[in-house]
C-alpha positions as CSV (number, residue, x, y, z in Angstrom):
1,M,-11.4,-32.0,-20.4
2,Q,-11.6,-28.5,-21.6
3,I,-9.0,-26.1,-20.5
4,Y,-9.8,-22.2,-20.6
5,K,-7.1,-19.0,-20.0
6,V,-9.1,-16.8,-17.1
7,G,-9.5,-14.1,-15.5
8,G,-6.4,-11.3,-15.4
9,A,-4.4,-12.5,-17.9
10,V,-7.4,-12.3,-20.8
11,R,-8.5,-8.9,-18.8
12,D,-5.1,-7.6,-19.5
13,R,-4.5,-9.0,-22.8
14,L,-7.8,-7.2,-23.7
15,L,-6.9,-4.1,-22.6
16,G,-3.5,-4.2,-24.1
17,Q,-1.5,-4.5,-20.7
18,P,1.7,-6.9,-20.1
19,V,0.3,-10.5,-19.0
20,T,1.9,-11.5,-16.0
21,D,0.6,-14.6,-14.5
22,I,-1.6,-16.9,-16.3
23,D,-4.7,-18.8,-14.4
24,W,-6.0,-21.8,-15.8
25,L,-9.5,-23.2,-15.6
26,V,-10.4,-26.8,-16.4
27,V,-13.8,-27.8,-17.3
28,G,-15.1,-31.5,-17.3
29,A,-12.5,-33.1,-15.0
30,T,-12.1,-34.8,-12.0
31,V,-9.2,-34.7,-9.3
32,E,-8.4,-38.2,-10.4
33,Q,-8.1,-36.9,-14.0
34,M,-5.8,-34.6,-12.7
35,L,-3.6,-36.7,-10.6
36,A,-3.3,-39.2,-13.1
37,Q,-2.1,-36.3,-15.4
38,G,1.2,-35.7,-12.9
39,F,-0.5,-32.5,-11.5
40,R,0.5,-31.5,-8.0
41,P,-2.4,-30.6,-5.3
42,V,-2.1,-27.3,-4.1
43,G,-4.2,-25.9,-1.2
44,D,-7.0,-27.5,1.0
45,D,-9.7,-25.1,0.7
46,F,-10.5,-25.9,-3.1
47,P,-9.1,-28.2,-5.8
48,V,-6.2,-26.5,-7.3
49,F,-3.2,-28.1,-9.3
50,L,0.2,-27.1,-10.2
51,H,1.4,-28.3,-14.0
52,P,3.7,-30.9,-13.8
53,Q,6.2,-28.8,-16.5
54,T,5.3,-25.5,-15.9
55,G,4.5,-24.8,-12.7
56,E,1.1,-22.8,-13.4
57,E,-2.2,-23.0,-11.8
58,Y,-4.8,-25.3,-12.6
59,A,-8.5,-24.9,-11.0
60,L,-11.1,-27.2,-11.2
61,A,-14.3,-25.1,-12.1
62,R,-16.4,-25.0,-9.1
63,T,-19.3,-23.1,-7.5
64,E,-19.2,-21.5,-4.0
65,R,-21.8,-21.2,-0.9
66,K,-21.9,-19.1,1.9
67,S,-21.7,-20.7,4.9
68,G,-20.1,-18.4,7.3
69,Q,-18.5,-14.8,7.8
70,G,-15.7,-13.2,6.1
71,Y,-13.2,-14.0,3.4
72,G,-13.0,-17.8,4.3
73,G,-16.9,-18.5,5.1
74,F,-17.7,-20.2,2.0
75,T,-18.2,-23.8,0.7
76,F,-16.8,-24.9,-2.4
77,F,-18.2,-27.5,-5.2
78,A,-15.8,-29.0,-7.5
79,S,-17.0,-31.4,-10.3
80,P,-17.1,-32.4,-14.0
81,D,-20.8,-31.0,-14.5
82,V,-20.0,-27.3,-13.6
83,S,-19.7,-25.2,-16.6
84,V,-17.4,-22.4,-17.7
85,E,-20.3,-19.9,-16.6
86,D,-21.1,-21.1,-13.6
87,D,-17.4,-20.9,-12.8
88,L,-17.7,-17.3,-13.8
89,I,-20.5,-15.6,-12.4
90,R,-18.6,-16.4,-8.7
91,R,-15.5,-14.1,-9.9
92,D,-15.7,-10.8,-7.9
93,L,-16.1,-8.4,-11.5
94,T,-17.1,-8.7,-14.9
95,I,-13.7,-7.7,-16.4
96,N,-12.3,-10.5,-14.2
97,A,-15.0,-13.1,-15.4
98,M,-13.8,-13.8,-19.1
99,A,-12.2,-17.2,-20.3
100,E,-10.5,-18.0,-23.5
101,D,-10.2,-21.3,-25.0
102,A,-7.4,-23.0,-26.4
103,Q,-8.3,-21.3,-29.9
104,G,-8.0,-17.8,-29.0
105,Q,-12.5,-17.8,-28.8
106,L,-13.8,-15.6,-26.1
107,Y,-16.1,-16.4,-23.7
108,D,-17.6,-13.6,-21.9
109,P,-21.2,-14.3,-20.8
110,Y,-21.2,-11.4,-18.2
111,G,-20.2,-8.1,-20.4
112,G,-17.0,-8.0,-19.4
113,Q,-15.8,-6.7,-22.7
114,R,-18.3,-4.3,-22.6
115,D,-17.4,-2.9,-19.4
116,L,-13.6,-2.6,-20.3
117,E,-14.7,-0.3,-23.2
118,A,-16.5,1.9,-21.0
119,H,-14.0,1.4,-18.1
120,L,-16.3,0.2,-15.8
121,L,-15.4,-1.9,-12.4
122,R,-19.1,-3.5,-12.2
123,H,-19.6,-7.0,-10.1
124,V,-20.7,-9.8,-11.8
125,S,-23.6,-10.7,-9.5
126,P,-25.4,-10.1,-6.0
127,A,-23.4,-12.7,-4.5
128,F,-20.4,-10.0,-4.7
129,A,-21.8,-8.6,-1.2
130,E,-21.1,-12.6,0.6
131,D,-17.4,-11.2,0.3
132,P,-15.7,-8.5,2.6
133,L,-12.4,-9.1,1.1
134,R,-13.8,-7.7,-2.4
135,V,-14.1,-4.4,-1.1
136,L,-10.3,-4.1,-0.9
137,R,-9.9,-6.2,-4.5
138,V,-12.5,-3.4,-6.4
139,A,-10.5,-0.4,-4.5
140,R,-7.1,-1.8,-5.5
141,F,-8.5,-2.6,-9.1
142,A,-9.7,1.4,-8.8
143,A,-6.2,2.1,-8.2
144,R,-4.4,0.2,-10.5
145,Y,-6.8,1.4,-13.7
146,A,-7.3,4.7,-12.5
147,P,-5.0,6.3,-14.9
148,L,-6.6,4.4,-17.8
149,G,-9.9,5.9,-16.9
150,F,-11.5,3.4,-14.9
151,R,-14.7,4.1,-12.1
152,V,-16.2,1.8,-9.8
153,A,-20.0,1.6,-11.3
154,D,-22.3,3.1,-8.7
155,E,-24.6,-0.2,-8.2
156,T,-21.0,-1.6,-7.1
157,L,-19.9,1.0,-5.1
158,A,-24.0,0.5,-3.3
159,L,-23.4,-3.0,-2.7
160,M,-19.6,-2.0,-1.4
161,R,-21.5,0.3,1.3
162,Q,-23.7,-2.7,2.1
163,L,-20.8,-4.8,2.6
164,S,-19.2,-2.0,5.4
165,E,-21.9,-1.4,6.7
166,S,-22.7,-5.2,7.3
167,G,-20.0,-5.4,10.2
168,E,-18.4,-8.1,7.6
169,L,-15.2,-6.0,7.2
170,Q,-14.4,-6.9,11.3
171,A,-14.1,-10.4,10.1
172,L,-11.2,-10.2,7.6
173,T,-7.8,-11.6,8.9
174,A,-4.9,-8.7,9.4
175,E,-3.2,-10.9,7.2
176,R,-5.5,-10.9,4.3
177,S,-6.1,-6.9,4.7
178,W,-2.5,-6.2,4.6
179,K,-1.7,-8.2,1.5
180,E,-4.5,-5.9,0.0
181,I,-3.7,-2.2,1.4
182,S,0.4,-3.3,0.4
183,R,-0.5,-3.8,-3.2
184,A,-2.8,-1.2,-3.7
185,L,-0.1,1.1,-1.6
186,M,1.9,0.2,-5.2
187,E,-0.2,0.8,-7.6
188,P,-0.3,3.7,-9.9
189,R,-2.8,5.8,-7.9
190,P,-2.3,4.3,-4.4
191,D,-4.5,7.5,-3.5
192,V,-7.9,6.1,-5.2
193,F,-7.8,3.3,-3.2
194,F,-8.5,5.0,0.0
195,Q,-10.7,7.5,-1.7
196,V,-12.9,4.8,-2.6
197,L,-12.6,3.0,0.5
198,R,-13.9,6.2,1.8
199,D,-16.3,6.6,-0.5
200,C,-18.2,3.3,0.3
201,G,-17.8,3.6,4.1
202,A,-15.0,1.1,4.5
203,L,-12.1,3.7,5.4
204,A,-13.5,4.2,8.8
205,E,-14.0,0.4,9.1
206,L,-10.9,-0.6,8.6
207,L,-8.3,2.5,9.0
208,P,-10.2,5.1,11.3
209,E,-7.3,6.8,11.9
210,V,-6.7,7.7,8.4
211,D,-10.4,8.3,8.2
212,A,-10.3,10.8,10.8
213,L,-8.2,13.3,8.6
214,F,-10.6,13.9,6.3
215,G,-12.3,17.3,7.5
216,V,-9.4,18.6,9.7
217,P,-7.9,21.6,8.4
218,Q,-4.1,22.8,8.0
219,T,-3.2,26.4,7.7
220,A,-3.6,27.8,4.1
221,L,-0.3,29.2,3.8
222,H,1.6,25.9,4.1
223,H,-1.3,23.7,3.0
224,P,-3.1,25.2,0.3
225,E,-5.3,22.1,-0.2
226,I,-6.4,23.0,3.4
227,D,-7.9,19.2,4.0
228,T,-5.5,16.9,6.1
229,G,-7.1,14.0,4.6
230,V,-6.8,15.4,0.8
231,H,-3.0,16.6,1.9
232,V,-2.4,12.5,2.8
233,L,-3.7,11.4,-0.7
234,M,-1.6,14.1,-2.5
235,V,1.3,12.3,-1.0
236,L,0.3,9.3,-1.5
237,Q,0.2,10.3,-5.5
238,Q,4.2,11.7,-5.4
239,C,5.0,8.3,-3.8
240,A,3.7,6.9,-6.7
241,A,5.1,9.4,-9.2
242,H,8.7,8.8,-7.8
243,A,8.5,5.1,-7.2
244,Q,8.8,5.0,-3.6
245,P,8.9,1.7,-2.3
246,L,6.5,0.2,0.1
247,T,7.9,1.3,3.3
248,V,8.1,4.7,2.4
249,R,4.4,4.8,1.1
250,W,3.3,3.5,4.3
251,A,4.9,6.0,6.0
252,S,3.5,8.8,3.8
253,L,0.0,7.7,4.5
254,L,0.6,7.0,8.3
255,H,2.7,10.4,8.3
256,D,0.2,12.7,9.4
257,L,-2.5,10.4,11.9
258,G,-2.0,13.2,15.2
259,K,-3.7,15.8,13.2
260,G,-6.9,13.9,13.5
261,S,-7.0,14.5,17.1
262,T,-5.8,18.1,17.4
263,P,-8.7,19.3,19.2
264,A,-11.0,21.3,16.8
265,A,-10.6,24.8,19.2
266,D,-7.0,24.9,17.9
267,W,-7.5,24.3,14.5
268,P,-5.9,25.0,12.0
269,R,-2.8,24.7,13.6
270,H,-1.6,20.8,15.5
271,I,0.8,21.5,17.7
272,A,2.8,18.9,18.8
273,H,1.0,16.6,16.2
274,E,4.2,14.7,15.7
275,V,4.3,13.2,19.2
276,R,0.4,12.6,19.4
277,G,0.7,10.6,16.2
278,L,2.8,7.9,17.4
279,K,0.1,6.1,19.5
280,Q,-2.2,6.4,16.3
281,V,0.6,4.9,13.9
282,R,1.5,2.1,16.6
283,A,-2.3,0.6,16.6
284,V,-2.6,0.9,13.1
285,N,0.8,-1.2,12.5
286,A,-0.4,-3.4,14.8
287,R,-3.9,-4.2,13.6
288,C,-2.7,-4.2,10.1
289,K,0.2,-6.7,11.0
290,A,2.3,-4.5,8.9
291,P,6.1,-5.8,8.5
292,K,8.8,-4.7,10.5
293,D,10.7,-2.2,8.4
294,C,7.0,-0.5,7.5
295,Q,6.4,-0.2,11.2
296,E,9.8,1.1,12.4
297,L,9.8,3.7,9.5
298,A,6.4,5.2,9.9
299,L,6.7,5.9,13.6
300,L,10.4,7.4,12.9
301,V,8.9,9.6,9.8
302,C,5.9,10.6,12.1
303,E,7.8,12.1,15.1
304,Y,10.5,13.2,12.6
305,H,8.9,14.6,9.7
306,T,8.8,18.1,10.6
307,H,12.7,18.0,11.8
308,G,13.2,17.3,7.9
309,H,11.3,20.2,6.5
310,R,13.4,22.5,9.2
311,A,16.6,20.4,8.2
312,L,18.8,23.6,6.6
313,E,17.7,26.0,10.3
314,L,18.8,22.3,12.8
315,K,21.7,23.3,15.0
316,A,24.6,20.4,14.5
317,S,23.7,19.0,17.8
318,T,20.1,18.4,16.8
319,L,21.5,17.1,13.5
320,L,23.6,14.8,15.3
321,E,21.1,13.4,17.7
322,L,18.6,13.2,14.6
323,L,21.1,10.5,13.1
324,Q,21.3,8.3,15.8
325,N,17.3,8.5,16.3
326,F,18.0,6.7,13.2
327,D,20.9,4.7,13.4
328,A,21.8,6.2,10.2
329,Y,25.4,4.9,10.3
330,R,24.4,1.1,10.6
331,R,21.2,1.7,8.7
332,P,21.5,4.0,6.0
333,Q,18.5,2.9,3.8
334,R,16.1,3.5,6.3
335,F,17.8,7.4,6.7
336,A,17.3,7.7,3.4
337,E,13.8,6.3,3.3
338,F,13.1,9.0,6.0
339,V,14.5,12.0,3.9
340,A,12.7,10.7,0.6
341,A,9.3,10.6,3.0
342,C,10.1,14.2,4.3
343,E,10.5,15.3,0.4
344,M,7.0,13.3,-0.5
345,D,5.4,15.2,2.0
346,A,6.7,18.4,1.2
347,R,5.4,17.8,-2.5
348,G,2.3,16.5,-2.0
349,R,0.6,20.0,-1.4
350,L,-1.7,22.0,-4.0
351,G,0.9,24.2,-5.9
352,F,4.5,22.4,-4.3
353,E,4.3,19.3,-6.5
354,Q,7.1,20.8,-8.5
355,R,9.1,22.8,-5.9
356,D,12.4,22.0,-5.2
357,Y,13.5,20.2,-1.5
358,P,17.1,21.2,-0.6
359,Q,16.6,19.5,2.7
360,A,16.9,16.2,1.2
361,S,20.5,16.7,-0.5
362,Y,21.5,19.0,2.7
363,L,19.9,15.6,5.0
364,L,21.5,13.3,2.8
365,G,24.9,15.2,3.1
366,A,25.0,15.3,6.9
367,A,24.4,11.5,7.1
368,S,27.3,11.2,4.8
369,A,29.7,13.9,6.9
370,A,28.9,12.3,10.0
371,R,29.5,8.7,8.8
372,A,32.8,9.7,7.4
373,V,34.4,10.3,10.5
374,P,37.3,7.6,10.9
375,V,37.1,5.6,14.3
376,K,40.8,4.3,13.8
377,P,42.1,7.4,15.0
378,L,40.6,7.3,18.3
379,L,41.3,3.7,19.2
380,E,44.9,4.8,18.5
381,Q,44.5,7.3,20.6
382,G,43.7,4.7,23.8
383,F,40.0,5.3,23.7
384,K,37.7,2.2,24.1
385,G,34.3,1.0,25.3
386,A,32.1,4.8,26.8
387,E,34.9,6.9,26.4
388,L,35.3,5.4,22.5
389,G,31.2,6.4,21.7
390,A,31.9,9.9,23.5
391,A,34.4,10.7,21.9
392,L,33.3,9.7,18.4
393,Q,30.1,11.5,19.5
394,R,32.8,14.7,19.7
395,E,34.3,14.0,16.5
396,R,30.9,13.8,14.4
397,L,29.3,16.9,15.9
398,Q,32.8,18.5,14.8
399,A,32.6,17.4,11.4
400,L,28.6,18.6,11.2
401,K,29.3,21.9,12.0
402,A,32.3,21.9,9.8
403,Y,29.4,20.7,6.8
404,K,26.8,22.9,8.0
405,A,29.4,26.1,7.7
406,S,30.4,24.8,4.3
407,A,26.4,24.2,3.3
408,Q,25.4,27.8,4.0
409,P,25.1,29.8,0.8
410,A,27.7,32.5,0.6
C-alpha cells in the first residue's frame, strides 16, 4: 500500500498558496484492507474512505469509463493494480494531476509543474471532453488564478467549446451547476469565470439571459463602457474588490437582465428594464435552484436598483415604500445588501470605480431613522391592529421627512 497527497494540496503548495484541504490517494490496496485499518467508507459511486483519526478523505486509485450522459455518466474501476499514473490521467487539468509521496517526491507524469510555471490551465487527456462539469470547473480555476496570470490553454478551450456544442451541458443537474457557479462567484475574479464560459459557448447554454446582455449598448454618458455584458462583468469585479457576500454577487450578476429584452430600436435607452427583468431573474433563479436568500435579493435588486441610484431625489413617501418592500425593519441585513449591490452597480462602470456613492450612507441612514420610531407611545395612545400599523406608518413618514430635510446640503 502506497499513500500519496494529490490534487489541490500539491498544486497550491507549488504555487505558494495556502493549503486548506488535503486529498489522499491510496495505491495497491483493497476495500477490505482499508476497512481492516479502521477507515470508514463514504459515497456510493467509488471507494472513498475517511481516516479513523483525522477524518480526511482517502480514495483508492481508480480508472473510469464513460457510460452515459452528464457528470454522473461514468463507470469506475478500483483495483490494487491501478497505478498512480493511471489514476492521475483521469483528472481534469495537468496542474491537478500531480502527486507527492510521504518522502516529498513529486510525481508529475503529465506536465503539471511545467504548466504551473507557464500559468496555463491545460487538460490532461482527450477524456476531458467526456465530463461536461469540467467546463465549469476550468472556468472557476481561471477565476481563482487570474490574479496570478493564468489563462486557459487554447486546445483546452477548444475542447470546452466542443462540450458546449454537444448538448452535454444540459445533462448537468441544477445542484452541480449551482455548486460551481456559487463557488466561482466567490473567487478573486468572478468576472473571468463568466468570460471564459462565454468564450467557449457555455454561457449561452447555461445562462442565456446573461449571455444576451453582451452587445447590448447603454447610454455612453452613464455607461462609458457601453456594452451591458461588459458592465455586468465590471460590477462583479467590484463585488470581489469589496468582498461582497454571495447574495450580493448573485444579485449583481442578474440585476440588468431586463436590458437583454429591450427592442433594438429603443437602444441605447432601456425604459422599464427593472420590471421587464423580473421574468428573466425568476427563470434563472428557478433553473439554477439558487438559495432562497439569493433569489429574493436578486429580484429586489433587479426591480429597485435605480431607486437606489436616485435615493437623494426620492420623496419621503417613496423612501417609506422602498423600506416596506424590503421588510427593512425585520430584515435590516437584506436592505444593507441591496444598498451594497447598488453601490457595486454604480462603481462597475468605466471611470466610476473610485467615485463616491453618497446614496449608500443616505439609504442606510433613512432605514435607521424609520426603524428608530418607537411603538410604545402609540400603544399607550390606544392604537392597535390595523390602526396601530397606520399610525406607525405616519410616524415613520414624519421621521423620514425630518431625516431628508436634515440630510440636504445647506
